[in-house]
C-alpha positions, -999 to 999 in steps of 0.1 A, spaced: 0 0 0 29 24 7 42 19 -28 8 28 -43 6 58 -20 40 70 -31 30 65 -68 -1 86 -62 20 112 -44 44 114 -74 14 118 -97 1 146 -75 35 164 -78 35 160 -116 0 176 -117 13 204 -95 43 209 -118 20 210 -149 -1 237 -131 31 257 -125 40 254 -162 7 269 -171 14 297 -147 46 304 -166 27 303 -199 3 329 -185 32 353 -179 45 346 -215 10 353 -228 9 386 -208 42 395 -224 27 388 -258 -1 412 -251 22 439 -239 45 434 -270 15 438 -293 8 472 -277 43 486 -281 50 473 -316 83 456 -307 109 445 -332 97 411 -346 134 401 -353 143 403 -317 149 367 -304 128 372 -273 99 387 -292 102 359 -318 102 333 -290 71 348 -273 53 350 -307 61 314 -316 49 301 -282 17 320 -279 5 325 -315 -6 288 -323 -30 288 -293 -43 323 -300 -48 315 -337 -70 285 -328 -91 307 -306 -94 335 -331 -107 310 -356 -139 307 -336 -143 342 -324 -163 369 -341 -144 397 -358 -141 427 -334 -120 449 -356 -87 460 -340 -96 447 -306 -82 412 -301 -100 393 -273 -84 360 -279 -58 364 -251 -86 370 -226 -103 338 -237 -70 319 -234 -64 333 -199 -99 322 -189 -93 287 -203 -60 284 -185 -76 294 -152 -104 269 -158 -79 241 -165 -58 250 -134 -88 252 -111 -111 225 -123 -86 199 -136 -53 203 -119 -65 214 -84 -91 187 -83 -67 160 -95 -40 172 -71 -64 172 -41 -79 139 -50 -44 122 -54 -32 137 -21 -63 124 -3 -59 89 -18 -22 89 -10 -28 100 27 -55 73 30 -32 46 17 -4 57 40 -26 59 70 -42 25 62 -77 41 59 -104 26 38 -110 40 3 
């Protein structure tokens, strides 16, 4: 039972790491929004990296959004989706895995 509990604990830590990676992606997305406001040099390696990382997801969202002219709302939609995934999927999975791990370590019934 301890082996299974440790496996569940490791899975919980992986879920926590994935949530942290999404947090980093949110900061990169925020940088992308700011770069779009200041009209940065597209040949700058940092700007190019940020564009390559964020544009595929934003392009998929823009495909389903109505045309709003010069106002691009796709980053807001992506922020909302990331928050939903972090809260609903990752937090729930992490909590559930931690509870199962603690029950197995303590010898409690499932």
